Predicted model as a PDB file, atoms N, CA, C, CB and O in Angstrom, pLDDT in the B-factor column:
MODEL        1                                                                  
ATOM      1  N   MET A   1     107.467  96.874 107.596  1.00 89.00           N  
ATOM      2  CA  MET A   1     106.125  96.822 108.159  1.00 89.00           C  
ATOM      3  C   MET A   1     105.666  98.252 108.421  1.00 89.00           C  
ATOM      4  CB  MET A   1     106.088  95.966 109.469  1.00 89.00           C  
ATOM      5  O   MET A   1     106.353  99.012 109.104  1.00 89.00           O  
ATOM      6  N   PRO A   2     104.520  98.613 107.886  1.00 88.00           N  
ATOM      7  CA  PRO A   2     104.005  99.962 108.150  1.00 88.00           C  
ATOM      8  C   PRO A   2     103.681 100.130 109.638  1.00 88.00           C  
ATOM      9  CB  PRO A   2     102.743 100.241 107.290  1.00 88.00           C  
ATOM     10  O   PRO A   2     103.275  99.180 110.306  1.00 88.00           O  
ATOM     11  N   CYS A   3     103.863 101.331 110.135  1.00 89.00           N  
ATOM     12  CA  CYS A   3     103.493 101.649 111.512  1.00 89.00           C  
ATOM     13  C   CYS A   3     101.978 101.478 111.650  1.00 89.00           C  
ATOM     14  CB  CYS A   3     103.939 103.108 111.903  1.00 89.00           C  
ATOM     15  O   CYS A   3     101.223 101.925 110.786  1.00 89.00           O  
ATOM     16  N   TYR A   4     101.536 100.840 112.722  1.00 88.00           N  
ATOM     17  CA  TYR A   4     100.119 100.517 112.863  1.00 88.00           C  
ATOM     18  C   TYR A   4      99.227 101.750 113.008  1.00 88.00           C  
ATOM     19  CB  TYR A   4      99.925  99.620 114.050  1.00 88.00           C  
ATOM     20  O   TYR A   4      98.047 101.689 112.664  1.00 88.00           O  
ATOM     21  N   ASP A   5      99.763 102.872 113.511  1.00 93.00           N  
ATOM     22  CA  ASP A   5      98.913 104.038 113.706  1.00 93.00           C  
ATOM     23  C   ASP A   5      99.204 105.188 112.733  1.00 93.00           C  
ATOM     24  CB  ASP A   5      99.063 104.527 115.110  1.00 93.00           C  
ATOM     25  O   ASP A   5      98.521 106.212 112.777  1.00 93.00           O  
ATOM     26  N   ASP A   6     100.200 105.039 111.861  1.00 92.00           N  
ATOM     27  CA  ASP A   6     100.481 106.054 110.853  1.00 92.00           C  
ATOM     28  C   ASP A   6     101.256 105.414 109.707  1.00 92.00           C  
ATOM     29  CB  ASP A   6     101.275 107.244 111.463  1.00 92.00           C  
ATOM     30  O   ASP A   6     102.471 105.235 109.793  1.00 92.00           O  
ATOM     31  N   ALA A   7     100.549 105.072 108.637  1.00 83.00           N  
ATOM     32  CA  ALA A   7     101.145 104.327 107.521  1.00 83.00           C  
ATOM     33  C   ALA A   7     102.218 105.106 106.768  1.00 83.00           C  
ATOM     34  CB  ALA A   7     100.070 103.920 106.558  1.00 83.00           C  
ATOM     35  O   ALA A   7     102.891 104.544 105.903  1.00 83.00           O  
ATOM     36  N   LYS A   8     102.392 106.402 107.083  1.00 88.00           N  
ATOM     37  CA  LYS A   8     103.474 107.164 106.454  1.00 88.00           C  
ATOM     38  C   LYS A   8     104.838 106.716 106.978  1.00 88.00           C  
ATOM     39  CB  LYS A   8     103.283 108.670 106.703  1.00 88.00           C  
ATOM     40  O   LYS A   8     105.871 107.030 106.386  1.00 88.00           O  
ATOM     41  N   TYR A   9     104.836 105.982 108.088  1.00 92.00           N  
ATOM     42  CA  TYR A   9     106.073 105.548 108.734  1.00 92.00           C  
ATOM     43  C   TYR A   9     106.179 104.028 108.739  1.00 92.00           C  
ATOM     44  CB  TYR A   9     106.148 106.087 110.168  1.00 92.00           C  
ATOM     45  O   TYR A   9     105.193 103.324 108.522  1.00 92.00           O  
ATOM     46  N   SER A  10     107.378 103.535 108.988  1.00 90.00           N  
ATOM     47  CA  SER A  10     107.588 102.089 109.102  1.00 90.00           C  
ATOM     48  C   SER A  10     108.066 101.768 110.509  1.00 90.00           C  
ATOM     49  CB  SER A  10     108.613 101.582 108.043  1.00 90.00           C  
ATOM     50  O   SER A  10     108.551 102.644 111.225  1.00 90.00           O  
ATOM     51  N   ASN A  11     107.927 100.516 110.898  1.00 93.00           N  
ATOM     52  CA  ASN A  11     108.450 100.058 112.182  1.00 93.00           C  
ATOM     53  C   ASN A  11     109.920  99.707 111.976  1.00 93.00           C  
ATOM     54  CB  ASN A  11     107.635  98.826 112.738  1.00 93.00           C  
ATOM     55  O   ASN A  11     110.278  98.545 111.788  1.00 93.00           O  
ATOM     56  N   SER A  12     110.752 100.728 112.016  1.00 94.00           N  
ATOM     57  CA  SER A  12     112.178 100.532 111.770  1.00 94.00           C  
ATOM     58  C   SER A  12     112.973 101.620 112.488  1.00 94.00           C  
ATOM     59  CB  SER A  12     112.484 100.544 110.248  1.00 94.00           C  
ATOM     60  O   SER A  12     112.417 102.615 112.952  1.00 94.00           O  
ATOM     61  N   PHE A  13     114.282 101.407 112.566  1.00 94.00           N  
ATOM     62  CA  PHE A  13     115.133 102.403 113.206  1.00 94.00           C  
ATOM     63  C   PHE A  13     116.543 102.341 112.633  1.00 94.00           C  
ATOM     64  CB  PHE A  13     115.163 102.193 114.728  1.00 94.00           C  
ATOM     65  O   PHE A  13     116.967 101.320 112.092  1.00 94.00           O  
ATOM     66  N   ASP A  14     117.251 103.441 112.761  1.00 96.00           N  
ATOM     67  CA  ASP A  14     118.666 103.549 112.433  1.00 96.00           C  
ATOM     68  C   ASP A  14     119.324 104.327 113.571  1.00 96.00           C  
ATOM     69  CB  ASP A  14     118.895 104.253 111.032  1.00 96.00           C  
ATOM     70  O   ASP A  14     118.756 105.299 114.069  1.00 96.00           O  
ATOM     71  N   VAL A  15     120.508 103.908 113.979  1.00 97.00           N  
ATOM     72  CA  VAL A  15     121.256 104.609 115.013  1.00 97.00           C  
ATOM     73  C   VAL A  15     122.552 105.116 114.393  1.00 97.00           C  
ATOM     74  CB  VAL A  15     121.538 103.681 116.242  1.00 97.00           C  
ATOM     75  O   VAL A  15     123.325 104.356 113.811  1.00 97.00           O  
ATOM     76  N   PHE A  16     122.768 106.414 114.534  1.00 97.00           N  
ATOM     77  CA  PHE A  16     123.969 107.042 113.981  1.00 97.00           C  
ATOM     78  C   PHE A  16     124.824 107.604 115.114  1.00 97.00           C  
ATOM     79  CB  PHE A  16     123.593 108.163 112.973  1.00 97.00           C  
ATOM     80  O   PHE A  16     124.300 108.149 116.086  1.00 97.00           O  
ATOM     81  N   ILE A  17     126.119 107.470 114.983  1.00 97.00           N  
ATOM     82  CA  ILE A  17     127.070 108.123 115.879  1.00 97.00           C  
ATOM     83  C   ILE A  17     128.060 108.877 115.012  1.00 97.00           C  
ATOM     84  CB  ILE A  17     127.797 107.089 116.817  1.00 97.00           C  
ATOM     85  O   ILE A  17     128.702 108.310 114.128  1.00 97.00           O  
ATOM     86  N   ARG A  18     128.168 110.164 115.286  1.00 96.00           N  
ATOM     87  CA  ARG A  18     129.060 111.040 114.508  1.00 96.00           C  
ATOM     88  C   ARG A  18     128.835 110.904 113.006  1.00 96.00           C  
ATOM     89  CB  ARG A  18     130.517 110.727 114.834  1.00 96.00           C  
ATOM     90  O   ARG A  18     129.785 110.886 112.223  1.00 96.00           O  
ATOM     91  N   GLY A  19     127.568 110.810 112.617  1.00 95.00           N  
ATOM     92  CA  GLY A  19     127.230 110.767 111.202  1.00 95.00           C  
ATOM     93  C   GLY A  19     127.358 109.423 110.524  1.00 95.00           C  
ATOM     94  O   GLY A  19     127.139 109.318 109.317  1.00 95.00           O  
ATOM     95  N   GLU A  20     127.711 108.384 111.281  1.00 96.00           N  
ATOM     96  CA  GLU A  20     127.859 107.054 110.690  1.00 96.00           C  
ATOM     97  C   GLU A  20     126.830 106.099 111.292  1.00 96.00           C  
ATOM     98  CB  GLU A  20     129.294 106.512 110.909  1.00 96.00           C  
ATOM     99  O   GLU A  20     126.672 106.016 112.510  1.00 96.00           O  
ATOM    100  N   GLU A  21     126.133 105.380 110.406  1.00 96.00           N  
ATOM    101  CA  GLU A  21     125.145 104.405 110.871  1.00 96.00           C  
ATOM    102  C   GLU A  21     125.874 103.226 111.503  1.00 96.00           C  
ATOM    103  CB  GLU A  21     124.230 103.926 109.700  1.00 96.00           C  
ATOM    104  O   GLU A  21     126.734 102.606 110.879  1.00 96.00           O  
ATOM    105  N   ILE A  22     125.517 102.923 112.760  1.00 97.00           N  
ATOM    106  CA  ILE A  22     126.168 101.806 113.451  1.00 97.00           C  
ATOM    107  C   ILE A  22     125.253 100.603 113.643  1.00 97.00           C  
ATOM    108  CB  ILE A  22     126.674 102.263 114.791  1.00 97.00           C  
ATOM    109  O   ILE A  22     125.723  99.488 113.865  1.00 97.00           O  
ATOM    110  N   ILE A  23     123.944 100.833 113.557  1.00 97.00           N  
ATOM    111  CA  ILE A  23     122.992  99.726 113.718  1.00 97.00           C  
ATOM    112  C   ILE A  23     121.652 100.141 113.120  1.00 97.00           C  
ATOM    113  CB  ILE A  23     122.828  99.331 115.227  1.00 97.00           C  
ATOM    114  O   ILE A  23     121.301 101.321 113.105  1.00 97.00           O  
ATOM    115  N   SER A  24     120.924  99.169 112.636  1.00 96.00           N  
ATOM    116  CA  SER A  24     119.578  99.434 112.128  1.00 96.00           C  
ATOM    117  C   SER A  24     118.736  98.181 112.321  1.00 96.00           C  
ATOM    118  CB  SER A  24     119.611  99.862 110.622  1.00 96.00           C  
ATOM    119  O   SER A  24     119.262  97.087 112.532  1.00 96.00           O  
ATOM    120  N   GLY A  25     117.451  98.355 112.247  1.00 95.00           N  
ATOM    121  CA  GLY A  25     116.561  97.214 112.397  1.00 95.00           C  
ATOM    122  C   GLY A  25     115.167  97.555 111.907  1.00 95.00           C  
ATOM    123  O   GLY A  25     114.815  98.723 111.745  1.00 95.00           O  
ATOM    124  N   ALA A  26     114.389  96.526 111.676  1.00 93.00           N  
ATOM    125  CA  ALA A  26     113.031  96.736 111.192  1.00 93.00           C  
ATOM    126  C   ALA A  26     112.188  95.505 111.441  1.00 93.00           C  
ATOM    127  CB  ALA A  26     113.033  97.086 109.705  1.00 93.00           C  
ATOM    128  O   ALA A  26     112.699  94.386 111.494  1.00 93.00           O  
ATOM    129  N   GLN A  27     110.901  95.719 111.592  1.00 90.00           N  
ATOM    130  CA  GLN A  27     109.948  94.620 111.661  1.00 90.00           C  
ATOM    131  C   GLN A  27     109.643  94.216 110.228  1.00 90.00           C  
ATOM    132  CB  GLN A  27     108.637  95.021 112.447  1.00 90.00           C  
ATOM    133  O   GLN A  27     109.241  95.052 109.420  1.00 90.00           O  
ATOM    134  N   ARG A  28     109.828  92.961 109.912  1.00 87.00           N  
ATOM    135  CA  ARG A  28     109.635  92.477 108.545  1.00 87.00           C  
ATOM    136  C   ARG A  28     108.195  92.008 108.327  1.00 87.00           C  
ATOM    137  CB  ARG A  28     110.616  91.333 108.241  1.00 87.00           C  
ATOM    138  O   ARG A  28     107.501  91.617 109.266  1.00 87.00           O  
ATOM    139  N   ILE A  29     107.769  92.056 107.076  1.00 88.00           N  
ATOM    140  CA  ILE A  29     106.440  91.570 106.702  1.00 88.00           C  
ATOM    141  C   ILE A  29     106.571  90.114 106.270  1.00 88.00           C  
ATOM    142  CB  ILE A  29     105.809  92.444 105.559  1.00 88.00           C  
ATOM    143  O   ILE A  29     107.383  89.786 105.405  1.00 88.00           O  
ATOM    144  N   HIS A  30     105.760  89.235 106.884  1.00 87.00           N  
ATOM    145  CA  HIS A  30     105.788  87.814 106.549  1.00 87.00           C  
ATOM    146  C   HIS A  30     104.451  87.316 105.994  1.00 87.00           C  
ATOM    147  CB  HIS A  30     106.163  87.005 107.774  1.00 87.00           C  
ATOM    148  O   HIS A  30     104.266  86.114 105.806  1.00 87.00           O  
ATOM    149  N   VAL A  31     103.538  88.224 105.737  1.00 90.00           N  
ATOM    150  CA  VAL A  31     102.215  87.874 105.220  1.00 90.00           C  
ATOM    151  C   VAL A  31     102.209  88.149 103.715  1.00 90.00           C  
ATOM    152  CB  VAL A  31     101.077  88.685 105.952  1.00 90.00           C  
ATOM    153  O   VAL A  31     102.331  89.300 103.298  1.00 90.00           O  
ATOM    154  N   PRO A  32     102.069  87.097 102.894  1.00 92.00           N  
ATOM    155  CA  PRO A  32     102.168  87.270 101.440  1.00 92.00           C  
ATOM    156  C   PRO A  32     101.252  88.351 100.872  1.00 92.00           C  
ATOM    157  CB  PRO A  32     101.862  85.975 100.767  1.00 92.00           C  
ATOM    158  O   PRO A  32     101.671  89.120 100.008  1.00 92.00           O  
ATOM    159  N   GLU A  33     100.018  88.418 101.341  1.00 93.00           N  
ATOM    160  CA  GLU A  33      99.073  89.409 100.823  1.00 93.00           C  
ATOM    161  C   GLU A  33      99.527  90.835 101.149  1.00 93.00           C  
ATOM    162  CB  GLU A  33      97.672  89.158 101.398  1.00 93.00           C  
ATOM    163  O   GLU A  33      99.402  91.734 100.318  1.00 93.00           O  
ATOM    164  N   LEU A  34     100.046  91.036 102.348  1.00 92.00           N  
ATOM    165  CA  LEU A  34     100.529  92.363 102.732  1.00 92.00           C  
ATOM    166  C   LEU A  34     101.801  92.724 101.972  1.00 92.00           C  
ATOM    167  CB  LEU A  34     100.783  92.422 104.244  1.00 92.00           C  
ATOM    168  O   LEU A  34     101.998  93.880 101.597  1.00 92.00           O  
ATOM    169  N   LEU A  35     102.669  91.728 101.744  1.00 92.00           N  
ATOM    170  CA  LEU A  35     103.871  91.971 100.934  1.00 92.00           C  
ATOM    171  C   LEU A  35     103.491  92.447  99.536  1.00 92.00           C  
ATOM    172  CB  LEU A  35     104.733  90.692 100.842  1.00 92.00           C  
ATOM    173  O   LEU A  35     104.063  93.407  99.020  1.00 92.00           O  
ATOM    174  N   GLU A  36     102.531  91.775  98.938  1.00 94.00           N  
ATOM    175  CA  GLU A  36     102.086  92.140  97.595  1.00 94.00           C  
ATOM    176  C   GLU A  36     101.463  93.535  97.587  1.00 94.00           C  
ATOM    177  CB  GLU A  36     101.080  91.108  97.065  1.00 94.00           C  
ATOM    178  O   GLU A  36     101.740  94.338  96.697  1.00 94.00           O  
ATOM    179  N   GLU A  37     100.634  93.815  98.565  1.00 92.00           N  
ATOM    180  CA  GLU A  37      99.992  95.130  98.671  1.00 92.00           C  
ATOM    181  C   GLU A  37     101.028  96.243  98.813  1.00 92.00           C  
ATOM    182  CB  GLU A  37      99.026  95.159  99.864  1.00 92.00           C  
ATOM    183  O   GLU A  37     100.938  97.266  98.134  1.00 92.00           O  
ATOM    184  N   ARG A  38     102.015  96.048  99.698  1.00 90.00           N  
ATOM    185  CA  ARG A  38     103.042  97.067  99.921  1.00 90.00           C  
ATOM    186  C   ARG A  38     103.936  97.242  98.690  1.00 90.00           C  
ATOM    187  CB  ARG A  38     103.896  96.697 101.140  1.00 90.00           C  
ATOM    188  O   ARG A  38     104.338  98.361  98.370  1.00 90.00           O  
ATOM    189  N   ALA A  39     104.245  96.146  98.004  1.00 93.00           N  
ATOM    190  CA  ALA A  39     105.062  96.240  96.794  1.00 93.00           C  
ATOM    191  C   ALA A  39     104.348  97.082  95.747  1.00 93.00           C  
ATOM    192  CB  ALA A  39     105.376  94.837  96.233  1.00 93.00           C  
ATOM    193  O   ALA A  39     104.948  97.964  95.133  1.00 93.00           O  
ATOM    194  N   LYS A  40     103.069  96.806  95.549  1.00 94.00           N  
ATOM    195  CA  LYS A  40     102.297  97.570  94.574  1.00 94.00           C  
ATOM    196  C   LYS A  40     102.230  99.044  94.968  1.00 94.00           C  
ATOM    197  CB  LYS A  40     100.881  96.992  94.441  1.00 94.00           C  
ATOM    198  O   LYS A  40     102.352  99.918  94.109  1.00 94.00           O  
ATOM    199  N   ALA A  41     102.039  99.329  96.258  1.00 90.00           N  
ATOM    200  CA  ALA A  41     101.968 100.710  96.739  1.00 90.00           C  
ATOM    201  C   ALA A  41     103.280 101.464  96.518  1.00 90.00           C  
ATOM    202  CB  ALA A  41     101.607 100.729  98.218  1.00 90.00           C  
ATOM    203  O   ALA A  41     103.292 102.686  96.378  1.00 90.00           O  
ATOM    204  N   CYS A  42     104.383 100.711  96.491  1.00 90.00           N  
ATOM    205  CA  CYS A  42     105.706 101.319  96.277  1.00 90.00           C  
ATOM    206  C   CYS A  42     106.125 101.300  94.812  1.00 90.00           C  
ATOM    207  CB  CYS A  42     106.753 100.598  97.111  1.00 90.00           C  
ATOM    208  O   CYS A  42     107.250 101.676  94.483  1.00 90.00           O  
ATOM    209  N   GLY A  43     105.220 100.862  93.926  1.00 95.00           N  
ATOM    210  CA  GLY A  43     105.506 100.862  92.500  1.00 95.00           C  
ATOM    211  C   GLY A  43     106.398  99.713  92.043  1.00 95.00           C  
ATOM    212  O   GLY A  43     107.025  99.797  90.987  1.00 95.00           O  
ATOM    213  N   ILE A  44     106.460  98.649  92.824  1.00 96.00           N  
ATOM    214  CA  ILE A  44     107.284  97.485  92.473  1.00 96.00           C  
ATOM    215  C   ILE A  44     106.424  96.481  91.714  1.00 96.00           C  
ATOM    216  CB  ILE A  44     107.906  96.828  93.749  1.00 96.00           C  
ATOM    217  O   ILE A  44     105.318  96.155  92.145  1.00 96.00           O  
ATOM    218  N   ASP A  45     106.925  95.997  90.599  1.00 97.00           N  
ATOM    219  CA  ASP A  45     106.233  94.967  89.827  1.00 97.00           C  
ATOM    220  C   ASP A  45     106.293  93.665  90.619  1.00 97.00           C  
ATOM    221  CB  ASP A  45     106.869  94.793  88.398  1.00 97.00           C  
ATOM    222  O   ASP A  45     107.371  93.103  90.813  1.00 97.00           O  
ATOM    223  N   VAL A  46     105.152  93.192  91.071  1.00 95.00           N  
ATOM    224  CA  VAL A  46     105.076  91.996  91.915  1.00 95.00           C  
ATOM    225  C   VAL A  46     105.675  90.775  91.221  1.00 95.00           C  
ATOM    226  CB  VAL A  46     103.624  91.713  92.299  1.00 95.00           C  
ATOM    227  O   VAL A  46     106.204  89.882  91.884  1.00 95.00           O  
ATOM    228  N   ASN A  47     105.594  90.731  89.894  1.00 95.00           N  
ATOM    229  CA  ASN A  47     106.164  89.589  89.164  1.00 95.00           C  
ATOM    230  C   ASN A  47     107.671  89.473  89.353  1.00 95.00           C  
ATOM    231  CB  ASN A  47     105.849  89.707  87.684  1.00 95.00           C  
ATOM    232  O   ASN A  47     108.224  88.379  89.248  1.00 95.00           O  
ATOM    233  N   THR A  48     108.341  90.592  89.630  1.00 96.00           N  
ATOM    234  CA  THR A  48     109.799  90.555  89.800  1.00 96.00           C  
ATOM    235  C   THR A  48     110.217  90.002  91.156  1.00 96.00           C  
ATOM    236  CB  THR A  48     110.376  91.944  89.624  1.00 96.00           C  
ATOM    237  O   THR A  48     111.379  89.643  91.349  1.00 96.00           O  
ATOM    238  N   ILE A  49     109.274  89.931  92.101  1.00 94.00           N  
ATOM    239  CA  ILE A  49     109.598  89.405  93.433  1.00 94.00           C  
ATOM    240  C   ILE A  49     108.682  88.249  93.829  1.00 94.00           C  
ATOM    241  CB  ILE A  49     109.502  90.517  94.475  1.00 94.00           C  
ATOM    242  O   ILE A  49     108.551  87.926  95.009  1.00 94.00           O  
ATOM    243  N   SER A  50     108.055  87.635  92.838  1.00 93.00           N  
ATOM    244  CA  SER A  50     107.067  86.584  93.117  1.00 93.00           C  
ATOM    245  C   SER A  50     107.666  85.389  93.859  1.00 93.00           C  
ATOM    246  CB  SER A  50     106.440  86.109  91.820  1.00 93.00           C  
ATOM    247  O   SER A  50     106.998  84.811  94.717  1.00 93.00           O  
ATOM    248  N   THR A  51     108.897  85.005  93.554  1.00 92.00           N  
ATOM    249  CA  THR A  51     109.490  83.857  94.259  1.00 92.00           C  
ATOM    250  C   THR A  51     109.723  84.184  95.726  1.00 92.00           C  
ATOM    251  CB  THR A  51     110.818  83.440  93.598  1.00 92.00           C  
ATOM    252  O   THR A  51     109.583  83.313  96.584  1.00 92.00           O  
ATOM    253  N   TYR A  52     110.075  85.428  96.023  1.00 91.00           N  
ATOM    254  CA  TYR A  52     110.249  85.863  97.414  1.00 91.00           C  
ATOM    255  C   TYR A  52     108.915  85.779  98.154  1.00 91.00           C  
ATOM    256  CB  TYR A  52     110.814  87.312  97.474  1.00 91.00           C  
ATOM    257  O   TYR A  52     108.844  85.235  99.256  1.00 91.00           O  
ATOM    258  N   ILE A  53     107.861  86.320  97.545  1.00 91.00           N  
ATOM    259  CA  ILE A  53     106.534  86.289  98.173  1.00 91.00           C  
ATOM    260  C   ILE A  53     106.043  84.855  98.319  1.00 91.00           C  
ATOM    261  CB  ILE A  53     105.523  87.114  97.351  1.00 91.00           C  
ATOM    262  O   ILE A  53     105.451  84.509  99.341  1.00 91.00           O  
ATOM    263  N   ASP A  54     106.278  84.014  97.312  1.00 89.00           N  
ATOM    264  CA  ASP A  54     105.862  82.611  97.369  1.00 89.00           C  
ATOM    265  C   ASP A  54     106.462  81.876  98.561  1.00 89.00           C  
ATOM    266  CB  ASP A  54     106.251  81.903  96.087  1.00 89.00           C  
ATOM    267  O   ASP A  54     105.809  81.008  99.140  1.00 89.00           O  
ATOM    268  N   ALA A  55     107.690  82.207  98.934  1.00 88.00           N  
ATOM    269  CA  ALA A  55     108.344  81.541 100.065  1.00 88.00           C  
ATOM    270  C   ALA A  55     107.518  81.705 101.341  1.00 88.00           C  
ATOM    271  CB  ALA A  55     109.765  82.106 100.275  1.00 88.00           C  
ATOM    272  O   ALA A  55     107.448  80.787 102.158  1.00 88.00           O  
ATOM    273  N   PHE A  56     106.905  82.852 101.511  1.00 86.00           N  
ATOM    274  CA  PHE A  56     106.079  83.079 102.697  1.00 86.00           C  
ATOM    275  C   PHE A  56     104.741  82.363 102.595  1.00 86.00           C  
ATOM    276  CB  PHE A  56     105.852  84.569 102.903  1.00 86.00           C  
ATOM    277  O   PHE A  56     104.136  82.029 103.614  1.00 86.00           O  
ATOM    278  N   SER A  57     104.275  82.127 101.378  1.00 82.00           N  
ATOM    279  CA  SER A  57     103.038  81.358 101.186  1.00 82.00           C  
ATOM    280  C   SER A  57     103.223  79.906 101.614  1.00 82.00           C  
ATOM    281  CB  SER A  57     102.590  81.419  99.716  1.00 82.00           C  
ATOM    282  O   SER A  57     102.266  79.250 102.026  1.00 82.00           O  
ATOM    283  N   TRP A  58     104.445  79.407 101.516  1.00 80.00           N  
ATOM    284  CA  TRP A  58     104.740  78.025 101.876  1.00 80.00           C  
ATOM    285  C   TRP A  58     105.207  77.885 103.322  1.00 80.00           C  
ATOM    286  CB  TRP A  58     105.789  77.466 100.946  1.00 80.00           C  
ATOM    287  O   TRP A  58     105.616  76.799 103.736  1.00 80.00           O  
ATOM    288  N   ASP A  59     105.153  78.970 104.096  1.00 68.00           N  
ATOM    289  CA  ASP A  59     105.593  78.994 105.494  1.00 68.00           C  
ATOM    290  C   ASP A  59     107.062  78.630 105.644  1.00 68.00           C  
ATOM    291  CB  ASP A  59     104.750  78.046 106.322  1.00 68.00           C  
ATOM    292  O   ASP A  59     107.467  78.116 106.686  1.00 68.00           O  
ATOM    293  N   CYS A  60     107.856  78.885 104.629  1.00 61.00           N  
ATOM    294  CA  CYS A  60     109.282  78.550 104.673  1.00 61.00           C  
ATOM    295  C   CYS A  60     110.056  79.431 105.644  1.00 61.00           C  
ATOM    296  CB  CYS A  60     109.886  78.671 103.291  1.00 61.00           C  
ATOM    297  O   CYS A  60     111.085  79.012 106.173  1.00 61.00           O  
ATOM    298  N   CYS A  61     109.580  80.628 105.879  1.00 56.00           N  
ATOM    299  CA  CYS A  61     110.390  81.586 106.618  1.00 56.00           C  
ATOM    300  C   CYS A  61     109.793  81.942 107.971  1.00 56.00           C  
ATOM    301  CB  CYS A  61     110.569  82.835 105.805  1.00 56.00           C  
ATOM    302  O   CYS A  61     110.238  82.902 108.599  1.00 56.00           O  
ATOM    303  N   LEU A  62     108.832  81.220 108.420  1.00 54.00           N  
ATOM    304  CA  LEU A  62     108.232  81.517 109.721  1.00 54.00           C  
ATOM    305  C   LEU A  62     108.925  80.724 110.805  1.00 54.00           C  
ATOM    306  CB  LEU A  62     106.727  81.210 109.716  1.00 54.00           C  
ATOM    307  O   LEU A  62     109.179  79.529 110.660  1.00 54.00           O  
ATOM    308  N   ALA A  63     109.223  81.396 111.874  1.00 53.00           N  
ATOM    309  CA  ALA A  63     109.913  80.722 112.986  1.00 53.00           C  
ATOM    310  C   ALA A  63     109.061  80.718 114.221  1.00 53.00           C  
ATOM    311  CB  ALA A  63     111.249  81.391 113.286  1.00 53.00           C  
ATOM    312  O   ALA A  63     109.475  80.196 115.255  1.00 53.00           O  
TER     313      ALA A  63                                                      
ENDMDL                                                                          
END                                                                             
């Protein structure tokens, strides 16, 4: 998920101790239109991930 006030960043984090990643996390995108937009912006062919995006169109992954 892009940061709401600076799209150069994402809403994510990594925690390192002594140079080793011990935990990470991120806010995921669950809106099909935004997923498609971000994929295109990152140079990803949307056809290669269409089944993933479709799952969110069917509300399969919303809790």
